[in-house]
Structure formats: structure tokens, C-alpha cells
N, C-alpha and C positions, 0 to 999 in steps of 0.2 A: 374411398372413405366419404361418407355423407354427413352433413350437419343439419340439424333441425332447429338450431337455437334461434335463428332469425325470427320466425313467427312467434315464438314464446317471448322473445325480447320486446317485440312490438306490442304484443298483448299486455305485457307487464307495464310498459311505458303508458299505454292507453289507460289502464286501470288506475295508475298513479295520478295521471292528469285528471281523470274523471273524479277521483276522490277529493282532490284539492281544488279543482278548477274554479267553481263558483265562489268558494270561500275567499279566493285571492283576487277575484275580479276587481273588487273595490278597495282592496287593501294596498298599502304602500309596498312597492316592489322591494324585495330583499336585495341587499348589496353588501359588499365587504365594508367593515368599519375598522378604524385605526385609532390607537391611543399610544402616546409616548413612542411613536415610530414603529409600532408593532401591529400586525393584523390581529384583530380580536375574534374570539369565538362568537359566531352569529347563530342565534337560536334557530333561525329558519333553515340554516344549512346543516344542523346537527342531528336531525332525525335520520338515522342510517336506513330505516325502512323505506324512506322516500328517495334515497340515492338511486340514480340510474346507473346500472352496471352493464356493460356490453363489451364485446370483443370484435376484432377484425384483423385483417392482414395488410401490412404496408409493403408495397413493392420497393425493392432496393435497386441499385445500379450494378449489382454483381451477380454472378452465378458461380457458386463455389461447390455445389454438389454434383456437377457434371451432367445435369439433365437438359441442358440447352435452354433453360428458362431462367429469367431473373428471379432470384430468391425473394421470398416474402417473409416478413417478420410478424410473428403473432403478438398482438397488442391488446391490452385491456384498458378500459376507461371506467373511472368512478367519478360521477359528477353530481352536484346538487340538482334536484328536479327543476329548479328555477331556470336552468340552462335550456330546458325544454319548454316550460310553461310560460316563462316571461322573456324569453330571448336573451337571457343574461349571458354575457361572455366573460370568461375568467381565465387567469393565467394557469400554467400547468407546473406541478411538481412531478418529475419523471424519474423513475428508477428502472434500470435494466440489469439483467442478470443471466448467467448461465445456470444458476442453481435452482430456479423455481420449479422445474419439473422433476427434480430428484437427482441424485448422484450415485455413483457406483459404490458397492459395498467395500468395506475395508478388509479384503481377503488376504490370506497369506500369500506372500510373493509378489504383491502389487508394486512394492517399492524396489528400487535397485539395491542389490546387495552391496553394502559399503565395506564388507570384509575383503578388500582387494588391495593389491599393491598399487601405488600411484603409477598411472600410465598404462595399466593393464585393464582389459575389458572384462566386465562382469557378465555372468550368464544372463540370457534373455529373461525378462520378468513376465509375470502373469498379466493378462489383459482382461479385466472384468467388463461386463456389459451392464449398462444402466437400465433399470426397469422404470419406464416413464410413469409419472404420476400426475395427478391434477384433474380438475373437472371444469369444463367451460361454463360460464365465460370468465371465471376468476383465474387470473394467473398468479396474483399475490394480493395479500391484504396489508402489506407493509405501507406505511406512510398515510393511509387514508384517514385514520382517526385523529391524526395530528393536523393534517392540512385541509381536508375537505371542510370541516366546520369553520376554518379561518378564511374561507373564500377562495379556495384553489380547487382545480380539477387534478386528480392523481391518475397518472398513466404508468403502466408497466409494459415491458416487452421482454420476451425471451431472446437470448443471444443466438446468433446463427448456429444451426445444427443442434439446438437444445429445445426441449419441449415440442411445441407445434410450429416453431420457426424453421424455415427451410434453410438449406446451406450446410456448411461444415464449420465446426469449431476450429479455430486456428490459434487460440491462446496468444493474443497480442497481434495477430495479423491485421491487415488493412480492413478486412470485412467487419471486424469488431469495432472499428471506428465509424465505418460507413453505415452500419446498421442503425445505430441511434441517430445518426445524421438524417437518415431517410425518415425516421419517425418524426423528428423535429421539422423536417421539410413538409411532411403531411400535416402537421399541426399548423403550418403556415400556408397551406394550400398549394405547395410546390410539388408534392408527390402524391401518388394515388394510393388510396386504401380500398380494400375490397371486403365484401361480406364473407367470402370463403377463400381458402388458400389457392384455389385454382379457377375461380369464377371471374365474371366481368362486372358484377353489380357493385358500384362504387359506394363508399362511405365518406362523407365529408365531415370535417371537424368544424362545423359551423359555430360551435360554442367556445372556440379558442380565441384568445386575444393574440396568440402567436408568441407570447412571452413565456419562455421555458426556463425552469431551474432544475438541475439534476443533483441528486445526492445518493448515498449508499455507502456500505461498509465493505472493505476488503476488495474482492473482485468487483462488487457492485460500486465501490468507490473508485476503482480503476477506470471504469467505463465512462463516467462523466469527463475525465481527463481525455480519454480517447476521442470522445465526441467533440470536445472543445478544440482539439488539435486540427479538426477539419475546418475550423472557422465558420461553421454553419450559422447563418443568420437566424436569430430568434433564441439561441441559447445565451441567455443573459448572465446567468450566475450558476456556479457549481459549488457544492459543499462535499468534497471527497473525504471520506473517513477511512484512515489506515489504508490508503491506496497503494497498489503495486505499480510503480511508474517505470519500471524496467525489469524485464524478465531475466536479464543477465544479472542484475543486482539482486534479484530474488534467489537465483539458483547458483550464482558464482560470486566470488569475492576476490578482486584483484588477481584474477587468473586462476584462483583456486576453486575446485568443485566443492561447494559448500551448501548444505541443505538448509531450508528454512527451519527455524526452531520448532520442535515438536513433530517434525515430519522427516526424519532421517531416511535418506534414500529417495526422497521425492525429486522428480525432475519435470520438465515441461511436458513430456509425453505422458507422465503419470496424471498430471492435471487434465490433459486432453481426455484420457479415458474416463476420468472422474466425472466430467461434465457432459459427455457425449450422449445426451438423452433424446436426440432427434429421431427422425424417421428410420426405423430399423432397416428398411430396404435400401437406404442411402448410406448406411454405415460402412459397408465393405469398400465402396469407392472412397469415402472420406478417410478411412483408416489407411488405405494404400497411398492416397495422395498426400495427406497431411502428416499423419503420425509416422508411417513406415518409410516415407521418402523425404519430405521436407525436414521434418524434425530429426529423423534418424541421421540424415546427412549433415544437419546443421548444428545440433546441440553440443556435440563434441565433449563427451565425458572423459576423454583421455587426456586432453591438455587443459581444458577450461578456458581456452583463449576466447577473446572477444572477436566476433566475425560478422559478416553481413547478415547472417540469420539473426543474431542477437541485436545488432544495431537497428534492424527493422522492427524490433519489439521493445524499443526504448523511446518513450514518449518525449524525452528531453530533446531528441533529434527532430521532433515534429512541432516545436513550439512556435514557429514563425506565424502561422495563421491564428494562433490562440488569442482570443480577445474577451473571453468571459470573465466576469468578476469572480475572484477566488477566495473562498474561506476554507482553509485546510485544517484537518484535525488528525492528530496522531498521538500515540503513547510512547514515551521515552523508553519504556521497558517492553516494547513489542519486539520480540525476537523471532517472530514469524515474518511479518512484513516490517522490516526494520525502519527506524525513523528517518534514515537518509532518503527514503522514497518520497516522503512529503517535502522535506527540506529542499531537495534539488529543484522541484517544480515551483515551490513557493519563491525561491531565490530567482528563478528564471522569469516568473511572472512579474516580480518587482522590477527586475532589470528592463522589462518591456514597458514599464510605467503603468501596469494594470492595477486596478483596485485589488488589494490582496491583504488578507489577515491570516494569522496562523494561531491555532489553539493546540497546546500540548498538555497532556496529563502525564502522571507518573506511573500509570498502570500498563497492562499488556495490550493485546490485540483488540482493536475496536475502540469504541467510546466516542460518541458524538460530542460536539460542543453543546453548551447549555441551550435549551430550546429558545431562550430569548435572543441569543446571538444568531441562531439560524433564522429565527423569525424576522429580525431586523434586516438580515442580508436579503432574504427573499422579498420582504416588504419593499425594500429600496429598489431592487432591480426587476422584480416581476410586476409589482403594483405601481411602481414609479413614485412612491411616497418619499419626499425629501427628508430623510431622517438623519442625514449626516454621517452615515457609516464610512463613506469613502474619504471623509476629511478628518476622521478621528486621529488624534496625535499618537495614540498607542496602537500598534499593529500586531503585537504578540500578547497572547493570554495564556499564562502558564500556571497550572495547578501546582502549588507547593506540596511538599512531601506529606504533610499531615492534614491537608485540606480536602474538602469534598470537591468532586469534579465539577459541581455546579458553581463553585466559587474560585475561579482562576484569579491570579494576580496579573494586573495589566503592566506591560513593559513597552518601551518605545519600539522595540523590534526584537527579532531573534536572528542571530545571536544577540545577546545584550550588548548595546553599543558601548557600554563601559568595560567590556571584557577585552583583554589583550593577552597574547600568548606569553607564557612564562616558560623559558627553556630550562628543562631539568636534565642534569647529567647524572650518570650512574657511578656509584662507588662499589668497590669489590665486595664479593661475598654472596652472590646471587643464589647459589645452591643452598645457602642458609638464609640470611637476610642481608641484602646489600642496601645501599642508600640512594636516595634521590635528593639532589642538591642543586641550587642555582649557581654554585661555584664551578666554573669550567675546569676541565682537567689540565689546562695550560700546557699542552704538549706532552704531558706524561703518557707514556704508552703502558697502560695498565694491562695486567695479564688477562688474556682472553678467558672466558668462562664457557662451559659446555653444558648443554642440556641433551639428555637421551630420550628419544621418543618412546612413549609407552601409553597407548590409548586405554589401557586397563584402568588408569587413574583419571578420574574426572577432574574438571577444572576446580570444582569445590574441594576435592581431596588435596589438590596441589596447593591451593591458596591457604588451606588450613594447616598444611604440613610445616613444622618448624625447620625442616631441612629436607631436600629432595634432589636427586640427580635428574629428575624429570621435569624440572622447571627452574627458572631463574626469577627471583623476586626482589624488587628494589622498592624501598618505602621511604616516605618522608618522615621527619620528626612528628611526634604527636601534636595535633592541632591545639593551639591554645585558645582559638576562637573559631567560629564557623567560617567556612570558605565556600564561596559561590562560584561554581564552574558553569560556563555558558558557551556553547559552540562545539566545534569539532577538535578534539584532541588529535595530535598527529605524532607518529613515531618515525624515526630514522634508525634503521638497524643495519649494522655491518656484520655479515656472517659468512660462514663456510659450512658446507655440508659434506659428509663422508659418502653420500650416495647421490645419484643423478637427480633425484626428486625428493622433496620433503614438504610437509605441511608446516605452516608457520601461523601460530595463534597468539594473540595478545589480548590480555584482559587488564582493565584498570579497575582496581578493587578498593573498597573501604574496609579497613581492618580495625579491630578484630572482627572476624567473620561472625555474624550474629544469627543468620537464618531468619525465618519469620517473614516479615513484610517484603514485598517485591522491591521496595526502594532500598533495602539493605544490601550490603555486600558488593554487588556488581554495579560499577559506575557506568562503564561502557566496554565495548569489545571490538575486535577487528581481526581479519584473517587475510593471508596473502600467500601467493605461490612464488617462492624465490626464483623459479624458472622464468617468471615474467618481470624480472627486476628492471628491465629497460623498456618493456613494451607489453601492453595488454593483449595485443593482437599476434604476438610471435614469442613463444616460449623457446627456451633452449636448455638442454641437459646441463646440470651443474657439474663443474670440474672440481674434484675434491682438493685441488691445489690452489684454487682461486677464491678470493673473497668477493662478495657481492654486497651492494648497498641497496636497501629497499626503503622507500618512503611512502607511507600511506596514512590516510585518515582513519580514525576509529569512528564509531557511530555517533551522530549528534546527541548531545545531552544538555540538560540544564538542571543542575542538582546542587543542593547545599549540603556539603560534607560537614558533619557536626563536630563541634569542639570535643576533644578527647579521642578522635579517630586518627588513623594514618591512611594516606593514599599510597597504594601499591601498584607498581607496574610489573605484571607477570608475563613472562615470555616462555612459551612452550611450543611443542610441535603439533601433534594431532589432538583435536578437540573432540572428545567422545560424543558430544551433543550435536556437532555440526559437520565435521569433516569426514573424509574417507578414513578407514581404519587399517592402515598397513601394519605388517608385523612389527613388533617393537625392535628397537636397536639403532635406528637412524640417529646420528649425532650431529647436532648443530653447534658450531663454535661461534659464540657471540663476542665481538670485539667491543667491549663496553666503553672504551675511550672514544669511539666514534658512533656510539648509540645514544640517542637523546629522545626525550619526550617533550612535546610542546603542549602545555596545558592552558586552555583558555580560561583565565581567571578574571572575575569581575573585580576591578581595582588593580589588575596587573601584578607586576612583580612586588610592588610595595605591599599590597594586600596579602600576597603569598608569604612574604618574609615576615610580616607582622604576625601571621597566623601560625608560623612554624618556629618562632623564636621564643 
């Protein structure tokens, strides 16, 4: 493959410089400007026709496509012309992605068949090929219109094994962390960049201050965290939006095989096929090495257990070198990449004493913080302007249910420091409507209640039913005033199963079921495999004569439940939207006297009892 872009790029740069050269000889040099702690749009940086755009390949420290040569990442650069004509150096906003060069088509059979019994293998699925797209030198246009006019250079790179980047996609493997590290090293003069993927003519980032911030959404939000876990010098701040921080937590839940919302039957190997847009000649080696060996041997759809394969794709395990300032963003109703992903990294960053803030909204997947928040973050850490973001008293910014995402409410932290757990106990009648109360059962051994698995009924169907053998529902009294929940609800469930394996699903709902807005109805959810009652790494078949106690968190939430509603704890087996679909009939016996819900309530037990009396 040959490339002729270099001469055209040099000609373009020369023409730009000729056009503006003499006019700027005697004028004041353009530079970033700041007001109220934010970088301002600078007219001299805003003419996109004068931006310099070029691409290159950065050499990494790994070879993952088996050709015996270090993999090179394809990188594009968009910068104000003053970086060429005036010697201006600027900081960098960097986004990297496996999606830029296209993804596989959504063909029949690409997802794993979920109509299987638990512990049984499904038939092999279809493996689509990606048709690569894109035209040099532009990898992406994301971020440029926001940040270049404000005095930044924007850089993109394609992830390993995607687009014109060499190597293999590994979906959370080490090379996905080391690839952006190499780009940041190049921006700081520590790694080599080249004009072509296989040549020796070097490209220097002479226009870079070495200060780098990363951002992006979903997979593109995961990769800033991946880069930060390397501890690379120069990565000063990251703003991940709806990031996946653990592929186990994305594809499994407390030992259970559980799909991301909207993608029933997806697993890590499906995502591999979806993004594998790299060199067609290298794909057979990559498929055999990564998908058909490492992933096939490690992902374990039979037990759902946590193992070394999954632990190696969990960024919480790699936090020790992490030192970038963190502004996290997520939606509480994101059932694709669920809100636990952001919370666990935010919590770990705080525990390390790093500058950290978190922004939560009430919608689904994606959704960045307001531009002013992002601007202040990058202004502070990339331009070095002392705007005080790291000393602000409030660390959490949460969009209330009826507010615009641009207008979050500030809180001291998340979870709300004024929230404490209220332990709620169950009263009989869950196949109809049982109760939730703060009054303990005081040793009374209430009759166990049974739920029969039937995936033909959706969670919505079950929550709306006045009675059902397929779910247990326990509700609070009607709220006489609003009740603010903030944090992680937790359930302890004692159960018995008549079969060796069973799904366990728990929804916390607001009743009556209203439909409509995304903030209605579902407060939070969780799933677990009873076979993993004592260990995530080692499951065991269930003995129908034995009872088991499970304890697990539901997804993080911060929600105000309105006066006139009731809070319901719904326990059922297979979740039509998320779990495998075994044949109906599995019976779970729930011992309600030993089953509890811990609800994180702002104001604690006093606030709960005031709202339910």
C-alpha cells in the first residue's frame, strides 16, 4: 500500500502560510484567552479553513498482529495555523476509538442465542466482517469545533487493529491501554511518529506543550481510563462519559451471564467482531489468537464466573499508577453501560486523593457534562489556569428529574453524605402485594414464598400485575412526601431452588407504573447467580434441599421518589431484557423473614418513616 498524502499536506500548509504570512508579520500573535476560569473562543483560531490537518503513525511498544514488528497507531491532528506560522504551542484534547473506521453490520445470528438452559452451551454464532471506511488524513471530526477555537489542538487515534492502526483488537487487553500511552508519549517527545505505517521518516509534535486531556463517550470514554491506568506522564486530566470500566461488569453480574441493555446475547467476542476494521490480511491471525483462543477460553458463558481473563479487563485492578484529574459523567438510567462503571472508578480516585468530580444525569447512555464544566476542567489542568476546580466544596453534580442536563444541582459528594441505609423487612403476600417495613420480624419465621420462572413475562408485565406466581412484590406505604434516595441499594435474599441453576433478578420500582418518562417506574435493578452465593470465582450447583443466602448491591442511583408513590421491591427469576432464557418452571423459594432491602435515604430512617406515615 502506498500513500501520497505527504506532498499534498506540505503544499496545503505552504499555501496557508503564504496566504496569511505577511498579514500577521506585524500583528499581535494569537494566544488562548481566559475569562471566569474558562478558555474563551479566539477569533484567530476559529477559521476552520486555516486549520492544519495531517496524519501519521505512532510506534508502540507491542506487537499484537504477529508480524514481528512493533505496531503503529494511526493518528490525526487538527491544529490552528498559528502553531506553524507563529511557533505557538498548545495543549491537546485527545480522543481515541475503535469505531472511527466503521463497524460490522447487525446481521442475523451475530449475537449468542439466549434461548438455552443455564449451564448449556449455545450454538456457534455468525462472525461478520467489517468493511473499513474513512479517507485520510481525517480519522474523525469529533471535538474539533469545540476545542480548537478555544486554544487546543485536537488529536484522534484509531485503536489497535481498527482502521489504519496496526495490531489486534483485544477489547480491554493491555494493548488498548498502551496504544494511547504511546500517542501521549509522542506528544511529549518520548515516542516516535512516522509519515507512513512502514517508513522511517519521522514526524515531531513540535507544536505540543505536552499537556494532554482525554475525553469520549462509551468505548471512547473507556480508553481515557485505560490510558490513565498506565500513569503516563503528560496525561493531566480525563473526562470519561459513560465509560465501561470492567468488561466483567458489562457482560456479567454477580456470577450471572447478563447482557447489556438493548443488546441481548452480546458478549465480548461479539464486540471484537464489531470493531475489527483493521488490515484484512492480519485478521485471520488476530481472530485465531484473540477471539478464537483467548476469548473463547476465557469468557466462560457456561458459569459466568470471574476469572483471570476478566480480571485483566477490569480497570479497577490497575488503579495504582492512575494520577490524572478525573471528571466523570454518567446517566442513572443507562442500562447499557450501567452507572456502577463510573462510580467504582470515581470512588477509587477519591480514595487515592486525586482531584475528582462526578456528573450524573437521569437519562440513558451517553450525555456529557455541561461544556462549562468540561472547559473549567481542561482549562485548569491543560492550560494551568488557577480557577479553583480542585478546591470546590461540591464534588457531585446531579441533574434532578425534571431539569435540563445543562443545569445540575450541586451536592457535596455522591452518594449524598446525608444519606444512610434504612433496613426494610418483608411482610407476607408477595405473589399478590406484600409489604416493606422498618419493623423487624423479631424472630417470627414467616412462611416462605415461591416464585416460578417464566421469561415470557417481562419485568414491566410483572410489576404491573396485581398478582402473579412469577414474581414477588413488596411495597412501602404510599409516600406522604418526597423521598430522596442516594447511593447503592443492597439486598440480602435467602432462597432455595428446585433446580441446580437459576437466574435471580431484582428490580426496585416506583408504583403505580406510569410509563412515559425514563425517570418513571424503574428506580434501580440488579442480577445475581445463586450458584455464586459465596464466591464470584467459583460457582457450585444448587442443592434443592439447601438454602442459600445472597447479598449484592443494585445499581447506583440518586432519585427523588414523589409524594403519592410507593417503592416496590420485586424479586423474580429470568429477566427477559437481560438474562438467558431457560425454559419456564424453575421454582425459587424465598425465605422472607431473612430477606431484607437496604435503601440509602437522604435523612435516613427518620426521613423514611416521616414519608411513609
